[in-house]
C-alpha positions as CSV (number, residue, x, y, z in Angstrom):
1,M,0.2,0.0,-0.5
2,S,3.1,2.0,0.1
3,D,3.1,3.3,-3.2
4,T,-0.7,4.3,-3.0
5,L,-0.3,6.2,0.3
6,D,2.4,7.9,-1.6
7,R,-0.3,9.4,-3.6
8,L,-2.3,10.9,-1.3
9,Q,-2.4,14.5,-0.2
10,P,0.2,14.6,2.9
11,D,-3.1,15.5,5.6
12,L,-4.7,12.1,4.1
13,R,-2.1,9.6,4.7
14,L,-2.5,9.4,8.3
15,P,-6.1,9.3,8.0
16,A,-6.0,6.6,5.8
17,R,-3.2,4.3,7.7
18,L,-5.3,4.5,10.9
19,M,-8.7,3.4,9.2
20,S,-7.6,0.7,6.8
21,A,-5.9,-0.7,10.2
22,A,-8.8,-0.8,11.8
23,I,-11.1,-2.1,9.4
24,G,-8.8,-4.2,7.5
25,R,-8.7,-6.1,4.2
26,Q,-11.7,-8.3,3.8
27,R,-10.7,-10.9,1.4
28,S,-13.9,-13.5,2.1
29,V,-17.5,-12.8,1.5
30,E,-17.7,-14.5,4.8
31,N,-15.9,-12.0,6.5
32,L,-17.8,-9.6,5.1
33,R,-21.4,-11.5,6.6
34,R,-20.3,-10.9,9.9
35,P,-23.5,-9.1,11.4
36,P,-23.1,-5.7,11.4
37,G,-25.6,-5.2,14.1
38,A,-23.6,-3.8,17.4
39,V,-21.2,-1.7,15.1
40,N,-24.5,-0.1,13.5
41,R,-25.5,0.8,16.9
42,V,-22.6,2.5,18.1
43,I,-22.6,4.7,14.9
44,S,-26.4,5.6,15.4
45,E,-26.3,6.3,19.2
46,L,-23.1,8.3,18.7
47,A,-24.3,10.3,16.1
48,R,-27.7,10.7,17.8
49,R,-25.8,12.6,20.8
50,R,-23.9,15.0,18.4
51,V,-26.9,16.2,16.8
52,P,-26.2,20.1,16.9
53,K,-28.4,22.2,18.7
54,T,-29.6,23.8,15.0
55,L,-31.4,20.5,14.1
56,R,-34.4,18.6,14.9
57,V,-34.7,15.1,14.4
58,H,-37.2,12.4,15.0
59,E,-38.3,9.1,13.4
60,E,-41.3,7.9,11.1
61,T,-42.0,3.9,10.7
62,V,-44.1,3.1,7.2
63,P,-44.9,0.0,6.0
64,R,-43.5,-2.3,3.8
65,D,-45.4,-4.8,1.2
66,D,-44.2,-7.8,3.2
67,G,-45.8,-6.2,6.2
68,S,-42.7,-5.0,8.1
69,R,-41.9,-1.6,9.0
70,L,-39.2,0.8,7.2
71,R,-37.6,3.4,9.7
72,L,-37.1,6.7,8.7
73,L,-35.1,9.4,10.2
74,V,-36.4,12.8,9.6
75,V,-33.9,15.9,9.8
76,R,-34.9,19.1,10.2
77,P,-34.3,22.9,11.2
78,R,-34.9,23.8,14.8
79,L,-36.9,26.8,13.5
80,P,-39.0,24.6,11.0
81,R,-39.7,26.7,7.6
82,R,-42.0,26.2,4.4
83,D,-41.3,25.8,0.8
84,V,-38.2,24.3,1.3
85,P,-36.5,21.3,-0.7
86,G,-36.8,17.7,0.4
87,L,-33.9,15.8,0.2
88,L,-34.0,11.7,0.1
89,W,-30.5,10.9,1.7
90,L,-29.1,7.2,1.4
91,H,-26.2,6.4,3.9
92,G,-23.3,4.5,2.7
93,G,-21.2,1.5,3.7
94,G,-21.3,-1.3,1.0
95,Y,-25.1,-2.1,0.9
96,L,-23.9,-4.1,4.3
97,T,-23.3,-1.8,6.8
98,G,-24.4,1.7,8.0
99,E,-27.3,3.1,9.4
100,P,-29.0,6.5,8.7
101,E,-28.1,8.6,11.7
102,Q,-24.3,8.7,10.0
103,G,-26.0,11.0,7.5
104,I,-26.8,13.4,9.9
105,A,-23.1,15.1,9.8
106,L,-23.2,15.0,6.0
107,V,-26.4,17.0,5.4
108,R,-26.4,19.1,8.3
109,S,-25.0,22.1,6.1
110,F,-27.7,22.0,3.4
111,V,-30.3,21.9,6.4
112,E,-28.9,24.8,7.9
113,G,-28.4,26.5,4.4
114,S,-31.6,26.1,2.7
115,G,-34.0,24.8,5.9
116,C,-34.6,21.3,3.6
117,V,-35.9,18.5,5.1
118,V,-34.2,15.5,5.1
119,V,-35.6,12.0,4.7
120,A,-32.6,8.9,5.5
121,P,-34.3,5.6,5.5
122,A,-33.0,2.3,7.4
123,Y,-32.8,0.2,4.3
124,R,-32.7,-3.3,4.7
125,L,-28.8,-4.4,4.0
126,S,-27.2,-7.1,2.2
127,V,-26.7,-9.4,4.8
128,D,-30.3,-10.0,5.6
129,A,-31.7,-9.1,1.8
130,P,-30.0,-8.8,-1.3
131,Y,-31.3,-6.5,-4.4
132,P,-34.1,-5.5,-4.9
133,A,-34.4,-5.1,-0.9
134,A,-32.2,-1.6,-0.6
135,R,-33.6,-0.1,-3.6
136,D,-37.3,-0.9,-2.8
137,D,-37.0,0.6,0.4
138,A,-35.2,3.8,-0.9
139,Y,-38.2,4.0,-3.2
140,T,-40.7,3.5,-0.6
141,A,-38.7,6.8,1.5
142,L,-39.3,8.9,-1.5
143,L,-42.6,8.5,-2.1
144,W,-43.4,8.8,1.0
145,L,-41.5,12.2,1.5
146,R,-43.6,13.0,-1.9
147,D,-46.9,12.0,-0.1
148,H,-46.0,14.0,3.2
149,A,-44.5,17.4,1.8
150,D,-47.3,19.2,2.5
151,E,-46.7,18.3,6.5
152,L,-43.1,19.1,6.3
153,G,-43.3,22.3,4.3
154,V,-41.6,20.8,1.6
155,R,-42.2,21.6,-1.9
156,P,-43.5,18.9,-4.0
157,D,-41.6,20.4,-7.0
158,Q,-38.2,20.5,-5.5
159,L,-37.3,16.7,-4.2
160,A,-33.8,15.1,-4.5
161,V,-31.9,12.7,-3.8
162,G,-28.5,12.1,-2.4
163,G,-26.2,9.4,-0.5
164,N,-22.4,9.1,-0.9
165,S,-20.6,5.4,-1.6
166,A,-23.3,2.5,-1.6
167,G,-25.8,5.3,-1.2
168,G,-24.7,7.0,-3.9
169,G,-25.2,4.0,-6.2
170,L,-28.7,3.6,-4.3
171,T,-28.9,7.3,-4.9
172,A,-28.2,6.7,-9.4
173,A,-30.3,3.6,-8.5
174,T,-33.6,5.3,-7.2
175,T,-33.6,8.0,-9.7
176,L,-33.3,6.1,-12.6
177,W,-36.0,3.8,-10.8
178,A,-38.4,6.7,-10.5
179,R,-37.6,7.8,-14.0
180,D,-39.1,4.9,-15.3
181,R,-42.1,3.7,-13.6
182,G,-43.1,7.6,-13.7
183,E,-44.7,8.1,-10.4
184,V,-42.6,10.6,-8.3
185,S,-40.7,13.2,-10.2
186,V,-36.7,13.9,-8.8
187,A,-35.6,17.6,-9.2
188,F,-31.7,16.9,-8.7
189,Q,-29.5,14.4,-7.4
190,M,-26.2,13.7,-5.5
191,P,-24.3,10.5,-6.4
192,L,-21.2,10.7,-4.4
193,Y,-18.6,9.0,-5.7
194,P,-20.6,6.4,-6.1
195,M,-20.7,2.5,-6.2
196,I,-22.6,1.5,-9.7
197,D,-20.4,-0.9,-10.9
198,D,-20.2,-4.6,-10.1
199,R,-17.7,-5.1,-13.0
200,T,-15.0,-3.5,-11.6
201,P,-11.8,-5.4,-12.1
202,V,-10.4,-6.5,-8.8
203,D,-6.7,-5.5,-9.9
204,V,-8.1,-1.6,-10.2
205,L,-6.3,-0.3,-7.0
206,D,-6.4,-3.2,-5.1
207,D,-4.3,-1.8,-2.1
208,A,-6.5,1.3,-1.9
209,P,-7.0,2.2,1.4
210,V,-10.1,2.0,3.4
211,W,-12.2,0.2,0.7
212,D,-10.1,-1.7,-2.1
213,A,-11.1,-3.5,-5.2
214,V,-11.1,-7.5,-3.7
215,T,-13.8,-5.5,-0.6
216,N,-16.1,-4.0,-3.7
217,R,-16.3,-7.5,-5.1
218,N,-17.2,-9.3,-2.0
219,A,-19.8,-6.7,-1.0
220,W,-21.1,-6.8,-4.7
221,S,-21.5,-10.3,-4.8
222,M,-23.4,-10.1,-1.1
223,Y,-25.9,-7.6,-2.6
224,L,-26.6,-9.0,-5.6
225,G,-27.4,-12.3,-4.2
226,D,-28.2,-14.8,-7.1
227,L,-28.0,-12.4,-10.0
228,D,-24.1,-12.5,-9.0
229,G,-21.8,-13.3,-12.1
230,T,-24.7,-13.4,-14.5
231,D,-25.9,-11.6,-17.2
232,D,-29.2,-10.5,-15.8
233,V,-27.9,-7.7,-13.2
234,P,-30.2,-5.0,-13.8
235,A,-29.2,-1.0,-14.2
236,Y,-32.0,-0.5,-11.2
237,A,-29.1,-2.6,-8.9
238,A,-25.6,-1.3,-11.0
239,P,-26.6,1.6,-12.3
240,A,-23.4,1.9,-14.5
241,R,-25.1,-1.0,-16.4
242,C,-27.6,1.8,-17.6
243,T,-27.9,2.3,-21.3
244,D,-30.3,5.8,-21.8
245,H,-29.6,8.4,-19.3
246,A,-32.0,10.5,-21.0
247,G,-34.2,12.4,-18.3
248,L,-32.3,11.6,-15.5
249,P,-32.4,15.0,-13.2
250,P,-29.6,17.4,-12.9
251,T,-26.3,15.8,-11.1
252,M,-23.4,16.6,-9.1
253,T,-20.8,14.3,-7.7
254,F,-17.0,14.0,-7.0
255,V,-14.9,11.3,-6.7
256,G,-10.6,11.2,-5.1
257,D,-8.6,9.7,-7.8
258,V,-7.4,6.8,-5.3
259,D,-10.7,5.6,-5.2
260,P,-11.6,2.5,-6.7
261,F,-14.9,3.9,-7.9
262,H,-13.1,6.9,-9.6
263,D,-12.8,5.2,-13.2
264,E,-16.9,4.0,-12.8
265,T,-17.9,7.5,-11.4
266,T,-16.2,9.1,-14.5
267,R,-17.9,7.2,-17.1
268,Y,-21.4,7.6,-15.4
269,V,-21.1,11.8,-15.5
270,E,-19.7,11.3,-19.1
271,A,-22.8,9.1,-20.2
272,L,-24.8,11.7,-18.2
273,R,-23.5,14.7,-20.2
274,A,-23.6,12.7,-23.7
275,A,-27.9,12.4,-22.9
276,G,-28.0,16.0,-22.3
277,V,-28.2,16.2,-18.5
278,P,-26.6,18.7,-16.5
279,V,-23.4,17.6,-14.3
280,E,-21.1,18.8,-12.1
281,F,-18.1,16.7,-11.6
282,R,-15.0,17.3,-9.5
283,V,-12.4,14.7,-9.3
284,V,-10.3,15.6,-6.1
285,A,-6.8,14.9,-6.5
286,G,-5.0,12.4,-3.6
287,A,-8.1,11.4,-2.0
288,F,-9.1,8.1,-1.3
289,H,-12.5,6.6,-1.0
290,G,-14.5,9.0,1.9
291,F,-12.3,10.9,2.9
292,D,-14.6,13.6,3.5
293,V,-16.1,11.5,6.3
294,I,-13.0,10.3,7.7
295,A,-10.7,13.0,7.5
296,S,-13.2,15.9,8.0
297,G,-10.2,18.7,8.3
298,A,-8.0,18.0,5.4
299,S,-7.6,20.2,2.5
300,A,-9.3,17.7,0.3
301,T,-12.4,17.5,2.3
302,R,-12.7,21.2,2.5
303,E,-12.0,21.6,-1.0
304,A,-15.2,18.7,-2.0
305,V,-17.3,20.1,0.5
306,A,-17.3,24.0,-0.7
307,F,-17.9,22.3,-4.1
308,R,-20.5,20.4,-2.8
309,D,-22.5,22.8,-0.9
310,Q,-22.0,25.8,-3.7
311,W,-23.4,23.1,-6.4
312,F,-26.3,22.4,-3.6
313,G,-27.4,26.1,-3.0
314,H,-27.5,26.5,-6.8
315,A,-29.7,23.5,-7.4
316,V,-32.3,24.8,-4.9
317,R,-32.0,28.0,-6.5
318,T,-32.4,26.1,-10.3
319,F,-34.3,23.2,-10.7
320,R,-37.6,21.8,-10.3
321,A,-39.5,19.0,-11.2
322,A,-43.3,18.9,-11.2
323,Q,-44.9,15.9,-9.7
324,P,-46.6,13.8,-12.4
325,G,-50.4,14.3,-12.5
């Protein structure tokens, strides 16, 4: 990994070493199948303890088709406003771990800056249910946001979707699913360094810190279940397989150039642009996967967050999508 670490910006090298040592290299599906429940509960509890006083957080639950309940985390300004954007936020974690609470810190600037309401679902993880469970949960949450826009003070013509890593992949999948079903309109999307291609070779940045190519392959195997390795993987599972990007919402994303998702993100952006979709994209030099979460004080993070927040403000002022009917 030393050669790869040398490519990182200097203030990212120590966080990369520490994080890689803490999580290890997941060389088998069996290692990834260890139940994440205890870790997720710690993530959730720590995030709840750190909710800033400017925000108000509460929970809702909505029914799934099988009779179980989907937990939604709703994040609003302490002093709610009306006619604000509604943002569906999807957490990362390789489709196999994570909790919606981990997104509170990421969406804080959106909520404080625009007054937006964020809905973050505790979507089903691949250790419990493979595709399409997570996609279905994300879409259910988007429909709930649409249906409750008025009581939340949300503009019905300004529903957005965003997320990072696997959450970025779910963002791309959810907006694609929404476009094709025609039930709900998405004004803009933010799939940050998204996990969208199950075909990424295992020799692409195999020594990358935090998330390497072999771990990525194993995580995809878990997420796709019986579809893995077949020709039947749909674009709603792996959005890089999409061949028709027309009509997808305006998009913003960024990715580090020492991230195994760099190439697939770049190809996705190029496909969107070729289809006439407005896109803002930035490659952050010397940055690894998830750097903005792991190294919040690094110069690369400041660059990426400034780019993200500036575009979000532009999107709020610019993009609308009336709901069908």
